C-alpha positions in Angstrom: 5.2 13.1 -17.4 1.4 13.5 -17.6 -1.2 11.7 -15.5 -3.3 8.8 -16.8 -6.9 9.6 -16.1 -9.4 6.8 -15.6 -13.2 7.1 -15.2 -16.2 4.9 -14.6 -19.6 6.3 -13.7 -19.0 9.0 -11.1 -15.6 7.5 -10.0 -12.3 8.9 -11.2 -8.7 7.8 -10.7 -5.4 9.3 -11.9 -2.2 7.4 -12.2 1.4 8.8 -12.1 3.5 6.2 -13.8 6.6 8.5 -13.6 6.3 8.8 -9.8 6.9 5.2 -8.8 4.0 3.8 -10.7 1.7 5.6 -8.2 -2.0 6.2 -7.9 -2.3 10.0 -7.7 -5.9 10.2 -6.8 -9.2 8.3 -6.4 -12.4 10.3 -6.1 -16.1 10.6 -6.8 -17.3 13.6 -8.8 -20.8 15.2 -8.4 -23.2 17.1 -10.6 -25.0 16.3 -13.8 -21.9 16.7 -15.9 -19.8 14.7 -13.4 -17.1 17.4 -13.5 -17.6 19.2 -10.2 -15.4 18.7 -7.2 -16.6 15.7 -5.0 -15.1 13.4 -2.5 -11.5 12.2 -2.3 -11.4 8.6 -1.1 -7.6 8.7 -1.0 -5.5 11.7 -0.1 -4.8 13.3 -3.6 -1.3 14.2 -4.7 -0.6 17.9 -4.8 0.8 19.6 -7.9 4.0 20.3 -5.9 4.5 16.6 -5.0 3.9 15.7 -8.6 6.4 18.2 -9.8 8.9 17.0 -7.2 8.3 13.4 -8.2 7.6 12.7 -4.5 6.0 9.2 -4.0 5.4 10.0 -0.3 2.9 12.7 -1.6 0.9 10.3 -3.8 -2.4 8.7 -3.0 -0.9 5.2 -3.0 2.3 3.5 -4.4 3.4 -0.1 -5.0 5.6 -2.1 -2.6 7.9 -4.4 -4.5 10.0 -6.6 -4.1 9.6 -6.1 -0.3 7.3 -4.3 2.1 8.2 -2.2 5.1 11.8 -2.2 6.3 14.9 -4.3 6.3 17.0 -3.8 9.4 20.1 -1.9 8.3 19.5 -3.0 4.8 21.2 -6.3 5.5 19.8 -9.8 5.0 20.9 -13.1 3.5 18.9 -15.6 1.3 20.0 -18.6 -0.8 23.6 -17.7 -0.5 23.2 -14.1 -1.8 23.7 -11.1 0.4 21.3 -8.1 0.4 23.1 -4.8 1.0 20.3 -2.3 0.5 21.3 1.4 1.1 19.1 3.9 3.0 16.4 5.1 0.6 13.9 7.3 2.5 13.6 10.6 0.6 13.0 12.7 3.7 14.2 11.0 6.8 17.7 9.7 7.8 17.4 6.0 8.7 19.7 3.0 8.2 16.6 0.8 7.5 15.5 1.0 3.8 11.8 0.7 3.3 9.1 0.0 0.7 11.3 -1.8 -1.8 12.4 -0.5 -5.2 9.3 0.1 -7.3 8.1 3.3 -5.5 11.3 5.2 -6.4 11.4 4.3 -10.1 9.4 5.4 -13.2 7.1 2.7 -14.6 6.3 2.0 -18.2 2.7 2.4 -19.5 1.9 -0.9 -21.3 -1.8 -0.4 -21.9 -4.1 2.5 -21.2 -7.9 2.9 -21.8 -10.8 4.9 -20.5 -11.2 2.8 -17.3 -8.1 0.7 -17.0 -4.3 0.7 -17.4 -1.3 -1.6 -17.1 2.1 -0.4 -15.8 5.3 -2.4 -15.8 8.8 -2.3 -14.4 12.0 -4.2 -14.9 14.8 -4.2 -12.4 18.3 -5.7 -12.9 20.1 -7.4 -10.1 22.5 -5.3 -8.0 24.3 -5.4 -4.7 21.1 -3.8 -3.1 18.8 -6.6 -4.4 20.8 -9.4 -6.1 18.0 -10.8 -8.2 16.5 -9.7 -11.5 12.7 -9.3 -11.6 9.8 -7.7 -13.4 6.7 -6.2 -11.9 3.3 -5.3 -13.3 0.3 -3.3 -12.0 -3.2 -3.5 -13.5 -5.6 -0.8 -12.5 -9.3 -1.4 -13.3 -11.9 1.3 -12.4 -15.5 0.2 -12.2 -18.6 2.3 -11.5 -18.6 1.0 -7.9 -14.9 0.3 -7.1 -11.2 0.4 -8.0 -9.4 -2.9 -8.5 -5.6 -3.1 -8.3 -3.6 -6.2 -9.2 0.2 -6.3 -8.5 2.4 -9.1 -9.8 6.2 -9.7 -9.6 8.0 -12.3 -11.7 11.4 -13.8 -10.8 13.6 -13.2 -13.8 16.7 -14.7 -12.2 18.1 -18.2 -12.4 17.7 -18.9 -8.7 15.0 -18.6 -6.1 14.2 -15.1 -5.0 12.5 -13.9 -1.8 9.6 -11.5 -2.4 7.0 -9.4 -0.7 4.4 -7.2 -2.4 1.6 -4.8 -1.4 0.3 -1.2 -1.8 0.6 1.9 0.4 -2.7 3.9 0.4 -3.1 7.2 2.1 -6.6 8.0 3.4 -7.9 11.3 4.6 -8.1 11.5 8.4 -10.8 14.0 9.3 -12.3 14.4 12.8 -14.2 11.3 13.9 -12.8 9.0 11.3 -13.3 5.4 12.4 -11.6 2.2 11.3 -12.6 -1.5 11.7 -10.1 -4.2 10.8 -10.0 -7.7 12.3 -6.6 -9.2 12.9 -5.0 -11.8 15.3 -2.1 -9.8 16.7 0.3 -6.9 16.2 4.0 -6.7 16.0 5.2 -4.2 18.7 8.0 -2.0 17.5 11.0 -0.2 18.8 11.6 3.6 18.3 13.0 2.9 14.9 9.8 1.1 13.9 11.5 -2.3 13.8 9.5 -5.3 15.2 10.3 -6.6 18.7 7.4 -8.9 19.8 4.1 -10.2 18.7 1.1 -9.6 20.9 -2.7 -9.3 21.0 -3.0 -5.8 22.4 -5.8 -3.5 23.3 -5.4 -1.8 19.9 -6.0 -5.2 18.2 -9.2 -5.6 20.2 -10.4 -2.0 19.5 -9.8 -2.4 15.8 -11.9 -5.6 15.7 -15.0 -3.8 16.8 -14.2 -0.4 15.3 -12.3 2.5 16.8 -12.0 6.3 16.3 -8.5 6.7 14.8 -7.7 9.7 16.9 -7.6 7.3 19.9 -4.6 5.4 18.3 -1.0 6.3 17.5 0.5 3.5 15.6 3.0 2.5 12.9 2.7 -1.3 13.2 2.3 -4.6 11.3 -0.7 -6.8 12.0 -0.9 -10.5 11.4 -3.9 -12.8 10.8 -5.7 -10.0 8.9 -9.1 -11.0 7.6 -8.3 -9.1 4.4 -10.8 -6.3 4.8 -10.8 -2.9 6.5 -13.7 -0.5 6.8 -13.1 3.2 6.9 -16.0 5.5 8.1 -16.0 9.3 7.9 -18.7 11.3 9.6 -20.6 14.1 7.8 -18.6 17.3 7.5 -18.7 20.5 5.4 -17.4 18.6 2.3 -19.8 15.7 2.2 -22.4 13.6 4.1 -21.3 10.6 6.1 -19.5 8.1 3.9 -17.5 4.9 4.1 -15.1 2.8 2.1 -14.3 -0.9 2.3 -10.8 -2.1 1.4 -10.8 -5.8 0.7 -7.9 -7.9 -0.5 -7.1 -11.4 -1.7 -4.4 -13.8 -0.6 -1.5 -13.5 -0.3 -2.2 -10.0 1.1 -2.7 -11.6 4.6 -1.0 -8.9 6.6 -1.9 -5.3 7.4 0.1 -2.2 8.3 -1.6 0.7 10.0 0.2 4.1 10.2 -1.9 6.6 12.1 0.2 9.3 13.8 -1.7 11.7 16.0 -2.3 15.1 14.5 -1.9 14.2 10.9 -4.5 14.8 8.2 -4.0 11.3 6.7 -3.4 7.7 7.7 -2.2 4.6 5.9 -3.9 1.2 5.9 -1.7 -1.1 3.8 -2.5 -4.5 2.4 0.9 -6.5 2.3 2.2 -10.0 1.9 4.9 -9.9 4.6 5.9 -8.1 7.8 8.8 -5.8 8.4 12.2 -7.5 8.3 10.8 -10.9 7.6 14.0 -12.4 6.2 15.9 -11.6 9.4 13.2 -12.7 11.7 12.3 -15.9 10.0 14.9 -18.1 11.8 13.1 -17.3 15.2 9.5 -17.0 14.1 7.1 -19.1 12.0 6.1 -18.1 8.5 2.5 -17.5 9.7 3.7 -14.6 11.8 5.9 -13.0 9.1 4.6 -13.9 5.6 6.8 -13.6 2.6 7.3 -15.8 -0.4 10.0 -17.6 -2.3 9.7 -17.5 -6.1 11.4 -20.1 -8.3 12.9 -18.8 -11.6 10.2 -17.7 -13.9 7.5 -17.9 -11.2 5.1 -15.1 -10.6 3.5 -13.9 -7.3 0.2 -12.0 -7.8 -2.1 -10.2 -5.4 -5.2 -8.0 -5.8 -7.1 -5.6 -3.6 -10.1 -3.3 -4.1 -11.3 0.0 -2.8 -15.1 0.0 -2.6 -16.8 3.3 -1.8 -20.3 3.0 -0.3 -21.0 6.4 0.8 -24.7 7.0 1.3 -24.2 9.4 -1.6 -27.1 8.2 -3.8 -28.8 11.1 -5.6 -25.9 13.5 -5.4 
C-alpha cells in the first residue's frame, strides 16, 4: 500500500500502484539537499485520497482498454456485446468512463531509483468480453518524466482498444494553454459527442489562451501531439512552463477545464468518446481507436517536460 518514490536530479515522482496504477505526484524539489518543498507539475494526491484509494484524487491515472465514455455502457464489436456498468465513483451516470485499469490495483513488476514497471491482467467478463494484459513503464530523467503504456490482447479474437493517460495540472490564476488541433467534438449535457467542428476554442488554443476564458470537457481531433502549459509567477514560484508531448497513436486530446476549479486535465488519448458506437457514421480519422489481433500489443508513450526558468534555484 506504500508509494513508489522515483528521483532524478531535482525531479521527483511518486507512484500509487494500489490506486489504479496511478501517478500520485510529479514535482521539482529545491535547496542544496533537494529535500525542500518545490513545485508540483501535476496536482498531487492528498493523504485522504490515497487512504480512500480514490483515483480521481491522483495526479494521473491510466486509461485502458478504452478512453472517455461509452454511451450507456453498450456497444458491439466482432459479434461480442459490451455491457459495461456505470463506474464513476462519485457521480451517477449511465455512461461508464476511463476503462478498467484506473479502478484496479496494479502489480509492481520492477522498481528502481528512477524507473518502475506496473502490470495488470484482466479476465473477460460481460462488461468487457475480452481478456487482456496492460503494462506501464515510468522513467524519470533529470529533465522529464516518460510514461509508456501498452495493452496486449490475450483473447483468441480481435479486440477493440483505446489507451491514454489522465493528468491533472494545477490551475492557478493566469495559467495559459497552447495546443494545436484540427477540430473539437461538441458534446451534449451528458458529455457525449454530438458533432465535429472547428470552433473558436480550437482557434484560441492554437495560439495560446488563458484557461479561465474556457469552460470545456471535450475531445479534440488532429492533435499535433504536444501541449504547452504556462504558469505565471506567483507566491510559490517564478514563471514556469511544462511541455506535454506524445507519440502516435496518441493522436487525440481531451481538455477538461471547468471554471472555478483549481485543476484542469489535458489528456493524451488514442480514441474519442464512444468511438465504437460512432464509427458507422464517422471515419476512423475523427474517432481513433484500434483493433488488436490475438497476441498483438498496442503501445503509446508521452512525456512531461518541465522547463521552468528555475535555473539556479
